[in-house]
N, C-alpha and C positions, 0 to 999 in steps of 0.2 A: 167358641164364638158367640157372642150374646146376639139375640135378635136384633137389637138396635144397631149393632156393628154391621150385621148382615144387610140390614136394610140400607145402612149408609153406604156400603160397598156397592150394592146393586144399583142404587140411585147415582152414585158416582159414575159407574160405568155407563148408565144412560146419558148422563149429561156430557160425558167425554165423547161417546159416540155421536150425540147430536152436534157437538161443537165441531167435530171433523166433517160431518155431513155439511154444516152450515159454510165450512171453508170451501168445499168443493162444489156445491150446488147452490147457485143464487137464489132459486125459489125456495128452497128449504130456509136459507138464511132471511129472506124477507118475511115469510111467514112465521118463523119462529121468534124472530125479533119482535114483531107487532104483538103477538100473543104474550110473550114475556114482559114486554114494556106495559101492556095493560094489567097483568096479574100483579106486577111490581108497584104499579101506581096504586092499584086497591089495597095492597098491603101497606103501602106507605101512608095512604089516608086513612086507613084503619088505626094505625099508630098515632097519628096526629089527632084523631077524633078522640082516643082514649086519654091523650095529654090535655087537650083543651076540651074536656067533656062538659063544663058547666055552661049552661045556656045563658050567656051575656053577650053583649055587643062586641066586646074586645075579642072574646073567643071565637065569635061567629067570623069576624074579620080575619083572624089569624088561621082559622080552618080554611077559609075561601083562598087566601093568598098562599098557603101551603099546598092545597089542591092545584091551583093554577100554575104557580111555579113549578112544581114537580112534573105536572103533566107537559108543560113546555119544554123541560129540561129532558125529560125521558125521550119524547118524540123527536126532538131535535138530536138527541143522540143516535136514535134509530136512523134518522134521516142521513146524518153523517156516515154511519157505517155502510148503509145501503149504497148511497150515491158514490161515495169514495172508494170502498173497497171493491165495488163491481165494475169501475172504470179505470182503476190504477192498481196493477198487481204489487206495486211497492207499498203503497197505503195499506193494501189488504194484509201484507205481512207484517207492517207495523201494528195494525190493530190486533191481528192474532198474537204477535209477540207480547203486547201489552196485556192481553188476557191471559196468556200463559205465565206472565210475571205475577199477575194478581193471584191466580190459582196456586202457584208455587209458594208465594208468600203465605197464603193461607194453610198450605200443607205443612211448610217449614215451621210456622209458628205453632201448630198444633203438635207436630211430632218433637221438636226440640224443647218446646214449653214443658210437655208432659214428662219427658226424659230427664232435664236438668232441673225444671222448676225454678226455685229461687224467688227472688224479690219481685213483687207485684209491679207491673208497668204503670198502672193508673187505676183510680177508683171507680172510673166509668165502667170498666169491665173487669171485675175481680179475677177471672180466669186467665187473663193475659199477663204474661211475665216479661221481664226485660230479656231473658233467655230466649223466650218464644220470639220476641221482635228481632233479636240477632239472628234467630234461626230463618226468619222469613227472608231477611237480606241474603243469608247464605244460600238458601235453596234457589232464590232469584239468580244470583250470580252463576250458579251450576248451569243455567240456561245459555250462557255466552258462547261456550265452545260449539254447541250445536247449531247456533245461528249466526255465528260470526261470518260466515261465508256469504249469507243471505244480505249481510249489511256491510259489503266489502268497501263502500265508499266512507265508512266510519272507522277511525282508529279503535283500537281495542279499549283504550283508556275512555274514550268517549262513549263508547257502548256500555262501559262499565258504569260510568256516571249515570247515563240514561237509565240503565236497569235499576240502579239504586234508588234512583229519585221516583221512579214508576213504583217501586216496591214500597216506598215511604208514603206516597199518596194513596196508594191501595190501603195501607194499614190505616191511614187517617179516615178513609171512608168506612172502613170496618168498624172503627172506633166511634164514628159519627153515628151509625146506625145503632150500635151498642148503648150510646148514649140515650138515644129516642126509645129504645126498648126498655131501658132502665126507668126513664120517666114514665112510659106507659105501663110499667110493671108486668111486662110480659116476657117469656122467655125466647120465643120465635115469633116471626111475623105472621106465619100461619104454618099449617101442617100439610100443605100441598105436596112436599117432597119428603117421602118417608126416610126418617133418620137425619135429616137436614133442616127441617123447618119449611120456611117460605122460600120463594125465589128471590126476594130482597135478602134474605139471610146469606144467600149464596152469591149474589152478585154485587153485594154492598161495596166492595172494593174495586170490582170492574167497571161499574158506571162512573167511578172517579178516575180509574186508571186510563180508560181509552181516550177521553179527550185530553188528558194531561200528557200521555204518551205521544200522540199525534203532535201536540205542540212542542213537546221536546225534540222529536225527530226533526220537526221543521226549523226549530232555532239552531240546532247543532248542524 
């Protein structure tokens, strides 16, 4: 086992433990979300600064708008998660399920993509393949049997559609941040998480999946 893989496993264990604690303890949820949102915003703004690094009026405006919009979005997301999940157990499970779909999509894409490989998915992220994308959908679908009883008011076909769509938007989020990293000419948004990069590298799909997931559960 390589040192990089060992770091990745240890960090993953820490993040999973933190996620479980956030689900059961509201004060850990609130503190963790605020800290993660701040770090994520700093990482995002660092990316934008590297993309629009030239000092001219247009780039200063673009940096300011990116800074403002990303800050509003992240803290609106934190507000939604804290207020909704602490007051309504159903919403809390929907948020938790959306996060797990995003994580499963990431893991499925990594494992199936490395095993099967094949044709590249897009030029935005050369490491991503079509087989990896299908693996993301497959691993997400595998969650349904474990959570179907929690969403008993939804038919299994409805839950299947919701799961697929959340996985899809999570992959879009991943590709969006990959596009920015490619533009900024960096591999990771930071090195705060050993073996993983930055918080933004880990939650790029999640920050898209949560609001979209809540919207889907509301619509259906």
